[in-house]
DRENFI-128287 format. One record per atom (N, C-alpha, C, O, CB): atom name; x negated, y, z; residue in one letter; residue number from 1. Coordinates in Angstrom, 1 decimal. Each point is the difference from the previous one (the first is absolute). Glycine has a CB too. Layout:
BEGIN
CA_X_Y_Z_A_NUM
...
! end
This chain:
BEGIN
N_-22.0_-28.9_-3.8_M_1
CA_-0.9_0.7_0.9_M_1
C_0.7_0.0_1.4_M_1
O_1.2_0.3_0.1_M_1
CB_-2.2_1.1_-2.0_M_1
N_0.2_-1.6_2.9_V_2
CA_0.5_0.0_1.3_V_2
C_-0.2_1.4_0.6_V_2
O_-1.1_0.6_-0.1_V_2
CB_0.6_-3.1_0.4_V_2
N_1.6_3.0_0.3_A_3
CA_-0.1_1.4_0.6_A_3
C_-0.8_-0.1_1.3_A_3
O_0.2_-0.9_0.8_A_3
CB_2.0_1.5_-1.9_A_3
N_-3.1_0.3_1.2_T_4
CA_-0.7_0.1_1.2_T_4
C_0.4_1.3_0.7_T_4
O_0.7_0.8_-0.5_T_4
CB_-2.7_-2.1_-0.4_T_4
N_1.5_1.5_2.1_Q_5
CA_0.3_1.2_0.7_Q_5
C_-0.6_1.2_-0.7_Q_5
O_0.5_1.2_0.2_Q_5
CB_-0.5_-2.4_2.0_Q_5
N_-1.1_1.0_-3.0_E_6
CA_-0.6_1.1_-0.7_E_6
C_0.8_0.5_-1.2_E_6
O_0.0_1.2_-0.3_E_6
CB_-2.2_-2.1_1.1_E_6
N_2.9_0.0_-1.5_T_7
CA_0.7_0.4_-1.1_T_7
C_1.5_0.3_0.3_T_7
O_0.6_0.8_-0.8_T_7
CB_-2.1_-2.3_-0.6_T_7
N_2.0_1.0_2.4_T_8
CA_1.4_0.2_0.3_T_8
C_0.4_1.5_0.3_T_8
O_1.0_0.5_-0.6_T_8
CB_-1.0_-2.8_1.5_T_8
N_-0.8_3.0_-0.1_P_9
CA_0.3_1.4_0.2_P_9
C_0.0_0.8_-1.3_P_9
O_0.8_0.9_-0.2_P_9
CB_-1.7_-1.1_2.5_P_9
N_-0.1_0.0_-3.2_N_10
CA_-0.1_0.7_-1.3_N_10
C_1.3_-0.3_-0.8_N_10
O_0.5_0.9_-0.7_N_10
CB_-3.0_-1.0_0.8_N_10
N_2.9_-1.2_-0.1_C_11
CA_1.2_-0.4_-0.8_C_11
C_1.2_0.7_0.6_C_11
O_0.8_0.5_-0.8_C_11
CB_-1.8_-2.7_0.2_C_11
N_1.1_2.3_1.9_Q_12
CA_1.2_0.7_0.6_Q_12
C_-0.1_1.5_-0.3_Q_12
O_1.1_0.6_-0.2_Q_12
CB_-1.0_-2.4_2.0_Q_12
N_-1.3_2.3_-1.7_T_13
CA_-0.1_1.5_-0.3_T_13
C_0.4_0.3_-1.5_T_13
O_0.7_0.9_-0.2_T_13
CB_-2.5_-0.8_1.9_T_13
N_1.4_-1.0_-2.6_G_14
CA_0.3_0.2_-1.4_G_14
C_1.5_-0.1_-0.2_G_14
O_0.6_0.8_-0.8_G_14
CB_-2.8_-1.7_0.2_G_14
N_2.8_-0.1_1.2_Q_15
CA_1.5_-0.2_-0.1_Q_15
C_0.7_1.2_0.6_Q_15
O_1.0_0.5_-0.5_Q_15
CB_-1.3_-3.0_0.6_Q_15
N_-0.1_3.0_1.1_A_16
CA_0.6_1.1_0.6_A_16
C_-0.1_1.3_-0.9_A_16
O_0.9_0.8_-0.1_A_16
CB_-1.4_-1.8_2.4_A_16
N_-0.7_1.2_-2.9_Q_17
CA_-0.2_1.1_-0.9_Q_17
C_1.0_-0.1_-1.2_Q_17
O_0.5_1.1_-0.4_Q_17
CB_-2.9_-0.8_1.2_Q_17
N_2.5_-1.5_-1.3_R_18
CA_0.9_-0.2_-1.2_R_18
C_1.4_0.3_0.4_R_18
O_0.7_0.7_-0.8_R_18
CB_-2.3_-2.4_-0.1_R_18
N_2.1_1.2_2.0_L_19
CA_1.3_0.3_0.5_L_19
C_0.3_1.4_0.2_L_19
O_1.1_0.6_-0.3_L_19
CB_-1.0_-2.9_1.3_L_19
N_-1.1_3.0_-0.3_E_20
CA_0.2_1.4_0.2_E_20
C_0.0_0.8_-1.3_E_20
O_0.9_1.0_-0.1_E_20
CB_-2.1_-1.3_2.3_E_20
N_0.4_0.0_-3.2_R_21
CA_0.0_0.7_-1.3_R_21
C_1.4_-0.2_-0.6_R_21
O_0.5_0.9_-0.6_R_21
CB_-3.0_-1.3_0.3_R_21
N_3.0_-0.8_0.3_E_22
CA_1.3_-0.3_-0.6_E_22
C_1.1_0.8_0.7_E_22
O_0.9_0.6_-0.7_E_22
CB_-1.6_-2.9_0.1_E_22
N_0.7_2.4_1.9_T_23
CA_1.0_0.8_0.8_T_23
C_-0.1_1.5_-0.4_T_23
O_1.0_0.6_-0.2_T_23
CB_-1.1_-2.3_2.1_T_23
N_-1.1_2.2_-2.0_V_24
CA_-0.2_1.4_-0.3_V_24
C_0.5_0.3_-1.4_V_24
O_0.7_1.0_-0.2_V_24
CB_-2.7_-0.9_1.7_V_24
N_1.7_-1.0_-2.5_L_25
CA_0.5_0.2_-1.3_L_25
C_1.5_-0.1_-0.1_L_25
O_0.7_0.8_-0.7_L_25
CB_-2.8_-1.8_-0.2_L_25
N_2.7_0.1_1.7_H_26
CA_1.4_-0.1_0.1_H_26
C_0.6_1.3_0.5_H_26
O_1.0_0.5_-0.6_H_26
CB_-1.1_-3.0_1.0_H_26
N_-0.4_3.0_0.7_D_27
CA_0.5_1.2_0.6_D_27
C_-0.2_1.2_-0.9_D_27
O_0.9_0.9_-0.1_D_27
CB_-1.5_-1.8_2.3_D_27
N_-0.5_1.0_-3.0_L_28
CA_-0.2_1.1_-0.9_L_28
C_1.1_-0.1_-1.1_L_28
O_0.5_1.1_-0.5_L_28
CB_-3.0_-1.1_0.9_L_28
N_2.9_-1.2_-0.8_G_29
CA_1.1_-0.1_-1.0_G_29
C_1.3_0.5_0.6_G_29
O_0.7_0.6_-0.8_G_29
CB_-1.9_-2.6_-0.2_G_29
N_1.5_1.7_2.2_Y_30
CA_1.2_0.5_0.7_Y_30
C_-0.1_1.6_0.0_Y_30
O_1.1_0.6_-0.2_Y_30
CB_-0.9_-2.7_1.6_Y_30
N_-1.3_2.6_-1.1_L_31
CA_-0.1_1.5_0.1_L_31
C_0.2_0.6_-1.4_L_31
O_0.6_1.1_-0.1_L_31
CB_-2.2_-1.3_2.0_L_31
N_1.1_-0.4_-2.9_R_32
CA_0.2_0.4_-1.4_R_32
C_1.5_0.0_-0.3_R_32
O_0.5_1.0_-0.6_R_32
CB_-2.8_-1.8_-0.1_R_32
N_3.0_-0.3_1.1_Q_33
CA_1.4_-0.1_-0.3_Q_33
C_0.7_1.1_0.8_Q_33
O_1.0_0.6_-0.6_Q_33
CB_-1.2_-3.0_0.2_Q_33
N_-0.1_2.7_1.6_A_34
CA_0.6_1.0_0.8_A_34
C_-0.1_1.4_-0.6_A_34
O_0.9_0.8_0.1_A_34
CB_-1.3_-2.2_2.0_A_34
N_-0.8_1.6_-2.7_A_35
CA_-0.2_1.3_-0.6_A_35
C_0.8_0.1_-1.3_A_35
O_0.4_1.1_-0.4_A_35
CB_-2.7_-1.0_1.4_A_35
N_2.5_-1.2_-1.7_A_36
CA_0.6_0.0_-1.4_A_36
C_1.5_0.0_0.0_A_36
O_0.6_0.5_-0.9_A_36
CB_-2.7_-1.6_0.1_A_36
N_2.6_0.4_1.8_L_37
CA_1.5_-0.2_0.1_L_37
C_0.7_1.2_0.7_L_37
O_-0.3_0.3_1.1_L_37
CB_-0.1_-2.8_-1.1_L_37
N_1.3_3.1_-0.7_P_38
CA_0.7_1.2_0.6_P_38
C_0.8_-0.3_1.2_P_38
O_0.3_0.9_0.8_P_38
CB_-0.3_0.1_-3.1_P_38
N_0.5_-2.2_2.4_H_39
CA_0.9_-0.4_1.1_H_39
C_-0.7_-0.8_1.1_H_39
O_0.7_-0.5_0.9_H_39
CB_1.2_0.5_-2.5_H_39
N_-3.2_-0.1_1.5_A_40
CA_-0.7_-0.7_1.1_A_40
C_0.1_0.8_1.3_A_40
O_0.0_1.3_0.0_A_40
CB_-1.7_-2.3_-1.7_A_40
N_1.8_0.3_2.8_H_41
CA_0.1_0.7_1.3_H_41
C_-0.5_-0.9_1.1_H_41
O_0.0_-1.2_-0.1_H_41
CB_1.9_2.6_-0.8_H_41
N_-2.2_-0.8_2.1_V_42
CA_-0.4_-0.7_1.2_V_42
C_1.1_0.3_1.0_V_42
O_0.4_1.2_0.2_V_42
CB_-2.9_-1.1_-0.7_V_42
N_3.0_-1.1_1.2_I_43
CA_1.0_0.1_1.0_I_43
C_-0.6_-0.6_1.3_I_43
O_-0.6_-1.1_0.0_I_43
CB_2.5_1.0_-1.6_I_43
N_-1.8_0.9_2.7_C_44
CA_-0.5_-0.5_1.3_C_44
C_1.1_0.0_0.9_C_44
O_0.6_1.1_0.3_C_44
CB_-3.0_-0.2_-0.7_C_44
N_2.7_-2.0_1.0_G_45
CA_1.1_-0.1_1.0_G_45
C_-0.3_-1.0_1.1_G_45
O_-1.2_-0.4_0.2_G_45
CB_2.8_1.0_-2.0_G_45
N_-0.6_-0.9_2.6_E_46
CA_-0.2_-0.9_1.1_E_46
C_-0.5_-1.4_-0.5_E_46
O_-0.8_-0.7_0.8_E_46
CB_2.5_1.9_0.5_E_46
N_-1.3_-1.6_-2.5_G_47
CA_-0.4_-1.3_-0.5_G_47
C_-1.3_-0.1_-0.7_G_47
O_-0.5_-1.0_-0.4_G_47
CB_2.8_0.6_0.1_G_47
N_-3.1_1.5_0.3_G_48
CA_-1.3_0.1_-0.6_G_48
C_-0.1_1.0_-1.1_G_48
O_0.8_0.9_0.0_G_48
CB_-1.0_-3.3_0.6_G_48
N_-0.8_2.2_-1.4_T_49
CA_-0.2_1.0_-1.1_T_49
C_0.1_-0.8_-1.4_T_49
O_-0.5_-1.1_-0.1_T_49
CB_-1.0_2.5_1.6_T_49
N_2.1_-0.7_-2.4_F_50
CA_0.3_-0.6_-1.3_F_50
C_-0.5_0.9_-1.1_F_50
O_0.4_1.2_0.0_F_50
CB_1.6_-2.5_0.9_F_50
N_-2.7_0.8_-1.9_L_51
CA_-0.4_0.8_-1.1_L_51
C_0.8_-0.6_-1.2_L_51
O_-0.3_-1.1_-0.4_L_51
CB_-2.1_1.6_1.3_L_51
N_3.4_0.2_-1.4_H_52
CA_0.8_-0.5_-1.1_H_52
C_-0.5_0.5_-1.3_H_52
O_-0.2_1.2_-0.2_H_52
CB_2.2_-1.2_1.7_H_52
N_-2.3_-0.9_-2.4_L_53
CA_-0.5_0.3_-1.3_L_53
C_0.8_-0.6_-1.1_L_53
O_-0.4_-0.8_-0.8_L_53
CB_-1.9_0.8_1.8_L_53
N_3.6_0.4_-1.0_G_54
CA_0.9_-0.6_-1.0_G_54
C_0.3_-1.5_0.3_G_54
O_0.7_-0.3_0.9_G_54
CB_-1.6_1.9_-2.6_G_54
N_0.3_-2.5_0.9_W_55
CA_0.3_-1.4_0.2_W_55
C_-0.8_-0.6_1.1_W_55
O_0.2_-1.1_0.4_W_55
CB_0.3_0.9_-2.8_W_55
N_-1.5_0.9_2.9_T_56
CA_-0.9_-0.5_1.0_T_56
C_0.1_0.7_1.3_T_56
O_0.1_1.3_0.0_T_56
CB_-1.7_-2.0_-1.8_T_56
N_1.6_0.0_2.9_T_57
CA_0.0_0.7_1.3_T_57
C_-1.2_-0.6_0.8_T_57
O_-0.1_-1.2_0.1_T_57
CB_2.6_1.6_-0.1_T_57
N_-3.3_0.5_0.6_V_58
CA_-1.1_-0.5_0.9_V_58
C_0.4_0.5_1.3_V_58
O_0.4_1.2_0.2_V_58
CB_-2.2_-1.1_-2.0_V_58
N_1.8_-1.0_2.8_S_59
CA_0.5_0.4_1.3_S_59
C_-0.9_-0.6_1.2_S_59
O_-0.7_-1.0_-0.2_S_59
CB_3.0_1.2_-0.8_S_59
N_-2.1_0.4_2.2_T_60
CA_-0.6_-0.5_1.2_T_60
C_0.9_0.3_1.1_T_60
O_0.8_1.0_-0.1_T_60
CB_-3.2_-0.8_-0.9_T_60
N_2.2_-0.9_2.1_L_61
CA_0.8_0.4_1.2_L_61
C_-0.6_1.1_0.8_L_61
O_0.6_0.6_0.9_L_61
CB_0.1_-2.9_-0.8_L_61
N_-1.9_2.8_-0.6_A_62
CA_-0.7_1.0_0.7_A_62
C_0.5_1.4_-0.4_A_62
O_0.5_0.2_-1.1_A_62
CB_-2.5_-1.7_1.3_A_62
N_1.8_2.5_0.6_P_63
CA_0.3_1.4_-0.4_P_63
C_-1.0_0.5_-1.0_P_63
O_-1.0_-0.6_-0.2_P_63
CB_2.0_1.1_2.5_P_63
N_-0.6_0.6_-3.0_I_64
CA_-0.8_0.4_-1.1_I_64
C_-1.5_0.3_0.4_I_64
O_-0.9_-0.1_-0.8_I_64
CB_3.0_1.1_-0.2_I_64
N_-2.2_-0.6_2.3_E_65
CA_-1.4_0.3_0.5_E_65
C_-0.9_-1.2_0.0_E_65
O_-1.2_0.2_0.0_E_65
CB_2.2_1.6_1.4_E_65
N_-0.4_-3.0_-1.5_R_66
CA_-0.8_-1.2_0.0_R_66
C_0.1_-0.7_-1.3_R_66
O_-0.3_-1.2_-0.1_R_66
CB_0.6_1.0_2.5_R_66
N_0.2_0.8_-3.5_F_67
CA_0.2_-0.5_-1.3_F_67
C_-0.8_0.9_-1.0_F_67
O_0.7_0.8_-0.6_F_67
CB_1.6_-1.9_1.2_F_67
N_-3.6_0.9_-0.8_P_68
CA_-0.8_1.0_-0.8_P_68
C_0.6_0.1_-1.4_P_68
O_-0.1_1.1_-0.5_P_68
CB_-1.9_-1.7_1.9_P_68
N_2.4_-0.4_-2.0_L_69
CA_0.5_0.1_-1.4_L_69
C_1.1_1.0_-0.1_L_69
O_0.0_0.8_-0.9_L_69
CB_-0.6_-3.2_0.5_L_69
N_1.6_2.3_1.3_A_70
CA_1.1_0.9_0.0_A_70
C_-0.4_1.4_0.3_A_70
O_0.4_1.0_-0.6_A_70
CB_1.1_-2.8_1.3_A_70
N_-2.4_2.0_0.3_A_71
CA_-0.5_1.3_0.4_A_71
C_-0.8_0.6_-1.2_A_71
O_0.2_1.2_-0.2_A_71
CB_-0.4_-1.9_2.6_A_71
N_-0.6_0.0_-3.2_F_72
CA_-0.6_0.5_-1.1_F_72
C_1.0_0.4_-1.1_F_72
O_-0.2_1.1_-0.6_F_72
CB_-1.8_-2.5_1.1_F_72
N_3.0_0.6_-0.7_A_73
CA_1.0_0.4_-1.0_A_73
C_0.7_1.3_0.3_A_73
O_0.2_0.8_-0.8_A_73
CB_0.2_-3.3_0.4_A_73
N_-0.1_2.7_1.7_V_74
CA_0.7_1.2_0.5_V_74
C_-1.0_1.2_-0.2_V_74
O_0.4_1.1_-0.4_V_74
CB_1.1_-2.4_2.0_V_74
N_-2.7_1.1_-1.2_A_75
CA_-1.1_1.0_-0.2_A_75
C_-0.1_0.4_-1.4_A_75
O_-0.4_1.2_-0.3_A_75
CB_-0.8_-2.0_2.3_A_75
N_1.4_-0.1_-3.0_R_76
CA_-0.1_0.3_-1.4_R_76
C_1.3_0.6_-0.6_R_76
O_0.0_0.2_-1.2_R_76
CB_-1.8_-2.0_1.1_R_76
N_2.8_2.0_0.9_G_77
CA_1.2_0.6_-0.5_G_77
C_1.2_-0.8_-0.1_G_77
O_1.1_0.4_-0.4_G_77
CB_-2.6_1.0_-0.7_G_77
N_1.5_-2.7_1.5_T_78
CA_1.2_-0.9_-0.1_T_78
C_1.0_0.5_1.1_T_78
O_-0.4_0.3_1.1_T_78
CB_-1.0_-2.3_-2.0_T_78
N_2.6_2.0_0.5_S_79
CA_1.1_0.5_0.9_S_79
C_0.0_-0.9_1.3_S_79
O_-0.3_-1.2_0.0_S_79
CB_1.7_2.0_-1.9_S_79
N_-1.2_-0.1_3.1_F_80
CA_0.0_-0.7_1.2_F_80
C_1.3_0.3_0.8_F_80
O_0.4_1.1_0.1_F_80
CB_-3.0_-0.9_0.0_F_80
N_3.2_-1.3_0.3_I_81
CA_1.3_0.1_0.8_I_81
C_-0.3_-0.6_1.3_I_81
O_-0.3_-1.2_0.2_I_81
CB_1.7_1.0_-2.3_I_81
N_-1.3_1.0_3.2_D_82
CA_-0.3_-0.5_1.3_D_82
C_1.4_-0.1_0.8_D_82
O_0.6_1.0_0.2_D_82
CB_-3.0_0.1_-0.2_D_82
N_2.8_-2.3_0.2_I_83
CA_1.3_-0.2_0.7_I_83
C_-0.2_-0.6_1.4_I_83
O_0.9_-0.7_0.6_I_83
CB_0.2_0.4_-2.8_I_83
N_-2.3_0.5_2.8_R_84
CA_-0.3_-0.5_1.3_R_84
C_0.8_0.8_1.0_R_84
O_0.2_1.2_-0.2_R_84
CB_-2.5_-1.9_-0.5_R_84
N_2.7_0.1_1.8_P_85
CA_0.8_0.8_1.0_P_85
C_-0.9_1.0_0.7_P_85
O_0.5_0.7_0.9_P_85
CB_1.0_-2.7_-0.6_P_85
! end
């Protein structure tokens, strides 16, 4: 089948929705781990924000205010260590 301008946006929308759903499910898994693991913690410093989950670390160069996953984890009770100057 040849892609036309009429079918391409729908295909892209479907792919974007699938990728967004996968990302949300991934993030929910991280939040479940943060709630279940007693030593899970979030560290925010000059180098960015890190969500430590035992064997797994999720990180970004952004501060916690721009990292919703870490902010949600802290809001749900995960330990937070702020070492920003």
